[in-house]
C-alpha positions in Angstrom: -0.1 -0.2 0.4 1.0 3.2 -0.5 1.7 5.0 2.7 1.0 8.6 1.7 -2.0 7.7 0.3 -3.3 6.2 3.3 -1.9 9.6 5.0 -4.1 11.4 2.3 -7.5 9.5 1.8 -7.6 9.4 6.0 -7.0 13.4 6.2 -9.9 14.1 3.6 -11.9 11.7 5.4 -11.4 14.1 8.7 -11.9 16.9 6.4 -15.3 15.5 5.1 -16.4 15.0 8.6 -15.4 18.2 9.9 -17.3 19.8 7.1 -20.2 17.8 7.5 -20.3 18.6 11.2 -20.6 22.4 10.0 -23.1 21.8 7.8 -25.4 20.4 10.0 -25.0 23.3 12.5 -25.7 26.0 9.6 -28.1 24.3 7.4 -29.7 21.3 9.5 -32.9 21.0 11.1 -33.2 23.4 14.1 -35.8 23.1 16.9 -38.9 25.5 16.6 -38.4 28.3 19.2 -40.3 31.4 19.8 -39.5 34.3 18.5 -37.4 36.9 20.5 -39.4 39.7 21.7 -38.7 43.5 23.1 -40.1 42.4 26.2 -39.7 39.7 29.3 -42.7 37.5 30.3 -44.6 39.3 33.2 -44.5 36.4 35.1 -41.5 36.6 37.0 -41.8 33.2 38.9 -40.8 31.2 35.4 -37.2 31.8 35.7 -36.8 31.0 39.9 -35.9 27.7 40.9 -38.9 25.1 41.9 -37.3 24.5 45.4 -38.6 21.5 47.1 -40.1 22.5 50.5 -40.2 26.4 49.0 -43.5 28.3 48.8 -44.3 30.2 45.8 -43.2 33.5 47.7 -44.9 37.0 46.6 -42.3 39.5 46.2 -42.2 42.3 48.4 -44.6 45.6 48.2 -41.9 47.8 47.2 -40.2 45.6 44.7 -41.3 45.8 40.8 -43.2 42.7 39.9 -43.0 43.0 36.1 -39.8 41.9 34.7 -37.9 44.9 32.8 -35.8 43.8 29.8 -32.2 44.8 30.8 -31.6 46.7 28.0 -34.3 49.6 29.2 -33.3 49.9 32.9 -32.5 53.2 34.0 -28.9 53.8 34.5 -29.7 55.1 38.3 -30.4 51.4 38.9 -26.9 50.4 37.5 -23.9 50.0 39.6 -19.9 50.2 37.7 -17.5 47.9 39.1 -13.9 48.0 37.3 -10.9 45.7 38.6 -7.6 45.4 36.8 -9.1 42.8 34.5 -12.6 42.9 34.7 -14.9 45.9 33.8 -19.1 45.0 34.7 -22.1 46.7 35.6 -24.6 45.2 38.6 -28.7 46.0 38.3 -29.9 46.6 41.5 -32.5 45.1 40.4 -31.9 41.7 41.9 -28.2 41.8 41.8 -27.7 41.0 38.9 -24.3 41.2 36.6 -24.2 42.1 33.7 -22.2 43.8 30.9 -18.9 42.1 32.0 -15.9 43.3 29.7 -12.6 41.2 30.1 -10.0 44.0 29.8 -7.0 41.8 28.7 -9.0 40.5 25.7 -9.5 42.5 22.7 -12.5 41.0 20.0 -9.5 41.9 17.6 -5.9 42.6 17.5 -3.9 44.9 15.2 -1.2 43.3 13.0 2.0 45.9 13.3 3.6 44.5 10.1 0.6 44.9 8.2 -0.4 48.2 9.2 3.2 49.4 8.6 3.0 48.0 4.7 -0.6 49.5 4.3 1.2 53.0 5.3 3.9 52.8 2.9 2.1 52.0 -0.1 -0.5 55.3 0.8 -3.2 52.8 1.8 -5.4 53.4 4.8 -4.5 51.3 8.2 -7.4 48.2 8.5 -9.9 49.6 11.6 -9.9 46.6 13.8 -12.3 46.1 16.7 -10.3 46.3 20.2 -12.9 46.7 22.7 -12.7 43.9 25.2 -14.7 40.5 24.9 -18.0 41.2 26.2 -19.0 37.7 28.3 -22.1 39.1 30.0 -24.2 40.8 27.8 -28.0 43.1 28.5 -28.5 43.3 25.0 -31.7 41.7 24.4 -30.5 39.4 20.8 -27.0 38.8 23.3 -29.1 38.1 26.5 -26.3 36.3 29.1 -26.3 37.4 32.4 -25.7 36.0 36.3 -28.5 35.6 38.7 -28.7 35.2 42.5 -30.9 35.6 45.2 -32.9 33.9 48.3 -36.0 31.4 48.4 -37.9 31.2 51.5 -39.2 28.2 52.8 -42.9 27.6 52.9 -44.5 29.5 55.7 -41.8 31.9 56.5 -41.1 35.6 55.2 -40.4 36.4 51.8 -36.9 36.8 50.8 -35.1 39.1 47.8 -34.8 37.0 44.7 -33.2 38.7 41.6 -36.6 40.6 40.8 -35.7 42.5 44.0 -35.0 46.0 43.9 -31.9 46.6 46.3 -30.3 49.6 47.7 -26.5 50.6 47.1 -23.8 52.7 48.9 -22.1 54.6 45.8 -22.7 54.6 42.3 -19.4 53.1 41.1 -16.7 50.9 42.7 -12.8 50.8 41.2 -9.9 48.6 42.8 -7.6 51.3 43.5 -3.5 50.9 43.1 -2.2 48.4 45.8 -5.8 47.4 46.8 -5.9 43.3 46.6 -9.7 43.1 47.0 -13.4 45.0 46.0 -16.3 44.8 47.8 -20.1 45.7 46.8 -22.5 45.6 49.3 -26.0 45.9 48.8 -28.9 46.1 51.0 -32.4 44.9 51.5 -35.0 44.6 54.3 -38.6 43.9 54.4 -39.2 46.4 57.5 -39.8 43.6 60.0 -36.8 42.8 61.0 -35.3 40.6 58.0 -32.2 42.2 56.7 -30.4 40.9 53.8 -26.7 42.0 52.8 -25.7 41.2 49.4 -21.7 41.4 48.9 -19.5 40.9 45.8 -16.2 40.7 46.1 -13.5 41.4 43.7 -10.0 40.3 43.7 -6.6 41.6 42.3 -5.6 40.0 38.9 -8.6 37.2 39.3 -12.1 36.3 37.3 -13.2 34.8 40.3 -16.1 36.5 42.3 -17.1 35.5 45.8 -21.4 36.3 46.5 -21.9 36.4 50.2 -25.6 37.1 51.0 -25.5 37.4 54.9 -29.1 36.9 56.1 -29.6 39.2 59.8 -33.2 38.1 61.7 -34.7 40.6 64.2 -37.9 39.8 62.9 -38.3 37.9 66.4 -39.0 34.6 65.2 -37.4 32.0 62.9 -36.2 32.4 59.2 -35.9 29.4 56.8 -34.5 29.4 53.3 -32.2 28.8 50.6 -29.7 30.5 48.3 -30.1 30.0 44.4 -27.4 30.9 41.7 -28.2 30.6 38.4 -26.8 31.9 34.2 -29.7 33.1 32.5 -28.8 33.4 28.5 -30.0 33.7 24.9 -27.9 31.5 22.6 -25.6 33.1 20.7 -26.6 32.1 16.8 -24.1 33.9 15.1 -21.2 31.9 17.0 -19.1 34.7 16.3 -15.7 33.5 17.8 -16.7 30.3 17.9 -15.4 28.5 14.8 -12.9 26.4 14.9 -10.8 25.7 12.1 -11.6 22.9 9.5 -14.9 24.5 9.7 -15.9 22.7 13.1 -17.7 24.7 15.8 -16.6 25.5 19.2 -19.3 24.2 21.8 -20.9 26.6 23.4 -24.1 26.1 25.7 -24.7 24.5 29.5 -22.1 22.0 31.4 -22.3 20.8 34.8 -19.7 18.9 37.0 -21.2 16.4 39.7 -19.5 13.9 42.1 -21.0 10.8 40.3 -20.7 11.7 36.5 -18.1 14.0 36.5 -18.3 16.6 33.3 -21.4 16.8 31.2 -22.8 18.7 28.8 -26.1 20.1 28.9 -26.9 22.1 25.4 -30.1 24.0 24.6 -31.7 21.0 23.3 -31.3 19.2 26.1 -32.4 22.1 28.3 -35.8 22.4 26.0 -36.3 18.8 26.4 -36.4 18.5 29.7 -35.5 20.2 33.1 -32.3 19.1 34.7 -33.1 17.7 38.3 -29.7 16.6 39.7 -28.5 16.5 43.4 -24.7 16.4 44.2 -22.4 16.9 46.8 -20.1 20.3 45.6 -20.0 20.3 41.6 -20.9 23.4 40.1 -22.8 24.8 37.0 -21.4 26.7 34.1 -21.9 28.3 30.6 -19.4 27.7 28.1 -18.3 29.3 24.5 -14.9 29.4 22.5 -12.3 30.1 25.2 -14.3 31.8 27.5 -16.6 30.1 30.4 -18.8 31.1 32.9 -19.6 29.2 35.6 -21.0 29.0 39.8 -19.4 27.1 42.0 -21.3 26.5 45.2 -19.4 25.3 48.6 -17.9 21.9 47.8 -18.7 20.7 51.3 -22.5 21.1 51.3 -25.5 18.7 49.0 -26.1 21.2 45.9 -29.5 21.3 43.6 -28.6 21.4 40.1 -31.5 22.6 37.5 -32.1 23.9 34.4 -35.1 25.4 32.7 -36.0 26.6 29.2 -37.9 30.0 29.1 -40.3 31.9 27.0 -38.3 33.9 24.3 -35.6 31.3 23.7 -34.2 32.1 27.1 -32.7 29.5 29.1 -31.6 29.0 32.4 -28.7 26.8 34.5 -28.4 27.1 37.8 -27.8 25.4 41.3 -29.5 26.0 45.2 -28.1 25.0 48.4 -29.4 23.0 51.0 -32.3 24.7 53.5 -31.0 26.8 56.3 -32.9 28.1 59.1 -31.9 31.2 60.8 -33.1 31.7 64.4 -35.1 34.8 65.8 -32.0 37.5 66.7 -29.4 36.0 65.1 -27.7 36.0 61.5 -26.6 33.1 58.9 -24.4 33.6 55.5 -24.7 32.4 52.3 -21.5 31.7 50.0 -21.0 31.1 46.3 -18.2 31.9 43.6 -18.6 32.9 40.3 -16.2 32.2 37.6 -16.3 34.7 34.2 -12.9 34.7 32.2 -10.6 32.7 30.1 -10.2 29.0 30.5 -7.0 29.2 31.1 -6.6 25.2 33.0 -4.0 26.0 35.6 -5.6 29.3 37.0 -9.3 27.2 36.7 -7.8 24.0 38.2 -7.2 25.7 41.9 -10.6 27.4 41.7 -12.9 24.1 41.6 -12.5 20.5 40.9 -12.7 19.5 37.0 -13.6 22.9 36.0 -10.8 23.1 33.5 -12.5 20.6 31.4 -14.6 23.1 29.9 -11.5 23.4 27.6 -13.2 20.6 25.5 -10.4 18.5 23.7 -13.4 16.1 22.6 -13.0 12.1 23.6 -9.1 12.9 23.4 -9.0 14.6 26.5 -6.3 11.8 28.1 -3.9 13.0 25.3 -4.9 16.4 24.9 -3.7 17.6 28.6 -0.7 15.7 28.2 0.2 17.8 25.2 -1.1 21.2 27.0 1.1 20.6 30.1 4.1 19.8 27.7 3.1 23.3 25.9 2.7 25.2 28.8 6.3 24.1 30.1 8.2 24.8 27.0 6.0 28.1 27.2 7.5 28.9 30.6 10.8 28.4 29.5 10.8 30.0 26.3 8.3 32.8 26.7 6.9 32.4 23.1 3.9 30.0 22.1 4.8 29.6 18.5 8.4 28.5 19.8 6.4 26.0 22.4 4.7 24.4 18.9 8.0 23.8 17.9 8.9 22.0 20.6 6.2 20.2 21.1 6.3 18.8 17.6 9.9 18.1 18.4 9.2 16.1 21.1 6.2 14.3 19.5 9.0 12.9 16.7 11.1 11.9 19.1 8.5 9.6 20.9 7.6 8.4 17.4 10.8 7.9 16.3 11.0 4.0 16.4 7.6 4.2 14.5 8.2 6.6 11.9 11.6 4.4 11.0 10.0 1.4 10.4 7.5 3.2 8.5 10.0 5.3 6.1 11.9 1.6 5.8 9.2 0.2 4.7 8.4 3.0 2.0 11.8 3.1 1.0 12.1 -0.4 0.2 9.0 -0.3 -1.7 10.8 2.9 -3.6 13.8 0.7 -4.7 11.6 -2.2 -6.0 9.6 0.3 -7.9 11.2 -0.4 -11.2 10.7 -4.0 -10.9 7.3 -3.6 -10.2 6.9 -1.3 -13.5 8.4 -3.9 -15.4 6.0 -7.0 -14.1 3.5 -4.6 -14.6 4.1 -3.9 -18.6 4.8 -7.6 -18.5 1.4 -9.0 -17.2 -0.5 -6.0 -18.5 -3.1 -8.2 -19.9 -3.0 -11.3 -16.9 -4.2 -9.4 -13.7 -4.3 -12.1 -11.5 -0.5 -12.9 -12.7 0.5 -9.6 -12.3 -0.7 -9.7 -8.5 1.2 -13.4 -7.9 4.4 -12.2 -9.0 4.5 -8.9 -7.3 3.7 -10.6 -4.1 6.0 -13.1 -5.1 8.8 -10.0 -5.1 7.6 -8.8 -2.0 8.7 -12.2 -0.2 12.1 -12.3 -2.4 13.1 -8.8 -0.6 11.1 -9.1 2.4 9.0 -5.8 2.1 5.8 -5.9 3.8 3.5 -3.4 2.0 1.4 -2.7 5.1 4.5 -2.1 7.0 3.8 1.8 7.3 0.4 1.8 8.0 0.4 0.6 11.8 2.9 3.3 12.7 0.9 5.9 10.8 -2.5 4.5 12.2 -0.9 5.1 16.3 -0.2 8.8 15.2 -3.3 10.1 14.2 -5.1 10.2 17.3 -2.3 12.4 18.5 -2.1 14.4 15.6 -6.0 15.2 16.0 -5.5 16.1 19.4 -2.8 18.6 18.6 -5.3 19.8 16.5 -8.1 20.0 19.3 -5.3 21.7 21.7 -4.3 24.0 19.3 -7.7 25.2 18.3 -9.6 25.3 22.0 -6.5 26.8 24.0 -7.4 30.4 24.9 -3.9 31.0 25.5 -3.0 30.9 21.7 -5.7 33.8 21.1 -3.8 36.9 19.4 -0.5 35.2 20.7 2.5 36.4 18.7 5.3 34.4 17.2 7.8 36.1 15.1 7.1 39.0 12.6 4.2 39.2 10.6 2.6 36.1 12.3 1.2 37.9 15.6 -2.1 35.9 16.6 -1.2 32.1 15.9 -4.9 31.4 16.4 -5.9 33.3 12.7 -4.5 32.5 9.1 -1.2 33.6 8.2 -2.1 37.0 6.8 0.1 36.9 4.1 0.0 32.9 3.7 3.8 32.4 3.8 3.4 29.4 6.0 0.8 27.5 3.9 3.1 27.8 1.3 5.6 26.1 2.9 3.9 23.3 4.2 2.7 23.1 0.5 6.3 22.9 -0.7 7.7 20.5 2.4 4.5 18.1 1.2 5.8 17.8 -2.2 9.2 17.3 -1.4 8.0 14.3 1.1 5.7 13.3 -1.2 8.8 12.9 -3.9 10.8 10.6 -1.3 7.7 8.3 -1.4 7.1 5.3 -4.0 4.7 6.5 -7.0 1.7 4.9 -7.5 2.2 2.1 -10.3 -1.1 3.5 -12.0 -0.3 6.7 -13.8 -3.8 8.2 -13.2 -3.6 7.6 -9.7 0.1 9.3 -9.9 -1.5 12.6 -11.7 -3.8 12.8 -8.7 -1.5 12.7 -6.2 0.5 15.2 -7.9 -2.2 17.4 -7.0 -2.7 16.8 -3.4 0.0 19.0 -2.3 -1.7 22.0 -4.1 -5.2 21.1 -2.7 -3.8 20.8 1.0 -2.1 24.1 0.3 -5.5 26.0 -0.4 -7.0 24.3 2.8 -4.2 25.5 5.1 -4.3 29.2 3.5 -7.6 29.3 5.9 -6.3 27.3 8.6 -4.5 29.1 11.9 -1.0 30.0 11.9 -0.4 27.7 15.0 -1.4 24.8 13.5 0.4 25.6 9.8 3.6 25.6 11.7 3.4 22.4 13.2 2.5 21.2 9.8 5.6 22.5 8.2 7.7 21.4 11.3 6.7 18.4 11.1 6.8 17.8 7.7 10.8 19.2 7.5 11.6 16.9 10.5 9.8 13.8 8.3 12.4 14.9 5.5 15.5 15.2 6.9 14.8 11.4 9.1 12.8 10.2 5.8 15.9 11.2 3.3 18.4 9.6 5.6 16.6 6.3 5.5 15.8 6.3 1.9 20.0 7.1 1.3 20.6 4.0 3.7 18.1 1.4 1.8 19.4 2.6 -1.7 23.2 1.8 -0.3 22.3 -1.9 0.3 23.0 -4.5 -2.0 
């Protein structure tokens, strides 16, 4: 078997699968959903969790019982908060976190080399959207917010939910230089002795927000209830920023982590089909997308309940509520939860909650992807450049599979050596195909050539190559990471297409080292493959193309050496 043909067939099959997935995403059947309207349903209870043992509590008298679209809320009801990594708003109606910007992650990054070249030839500099990525959003078509509140148990005084209006001490909060943390307090009272202080605590350099809800009960009688925290989102149908290389889509939707089943995806169709109803110790609930994640993390030492809801106007909720807590008269209690809202940087997420790093989705090859990511990280810590890290990992993978590659290249070198004799047999038995096959197998046995000898090593390496594709596509550290010269973002295509052209040249050189097919038609088709793959790779991220260029170059060096050694043999 011609090994390069085998590799190309497998690669084409992968590309066809990726294109089919993209087609299904764009043009496949979609579930019927109601159109988004300009107002939220007036039933404010539909987005509250239905906790067992709680009452469908009526809202306090001073509270507005009609939900208002977040985009139309008066600025007088909005607090602004800014740290060194986050800028966000907190709506006094419920203490809902909205319009959260990731200050260190611009939507687009200018390329200084391209800008200088455009200026040199008299063209204007291309405009880039350098605004920070907005994770939470209050606009109706991109609605995504973090909500929290309390639910009173049946027979007890009502407590503030995310529809309740809180009071504030200041209109804006900034993390000052030298300040390590920032606390934003909101208060509410029912005027009968029950006071709730809802505080958000921000830390320098952190995407982890602590929520504390303190219940002070001076009502003269016990109060019992529980805390809930949830994410409400409208699916981002545009999927901007969610496209992976090769036409595949990054997963965007809900996920949960439980003690029993670990990491599970709960997509919007799952939420529409059935409400989630799961209890677990610890765990977390989240909404994830390409490169970024948002997760509510309740205390790990308590029994938590996870739920989902599909609301009207194509809104989806995923959240958690705590066990019921009784606060005796003239005493107080405190509920705590954490909100993570930021980039999916695995070492950082591992410290926040068990399994949170799994939101970086390496598909079914996670067990291979995590070691590859670890190795990339180690090399980057030394080199300080993700492009060099990719080169280093490519070299390590080649060394790991050196014995297998050597076996494959030896088989191809032997096939190449007997190619003239195979051609002679083909011409001699052109009209007798069975006899040709018999003589060909006899030649293989005589020269101790195994035509399938190069296939097994390649098959073993394919999962590693696929996994490296996922690692380079899913890892946020590669987003807008520079390499050198004109390559200033490894996550997007080479602006001058230099790397894809080099990849095509190395592929052509490598092809010339392999035995050519005996069939002239197959030979002509094979000659087209470097051109076809070069066209494909024009639109692949520079980081992935860099891997292929280095891998092909190392393969050429190794294969050339082995081919020369085999050619010298008698």
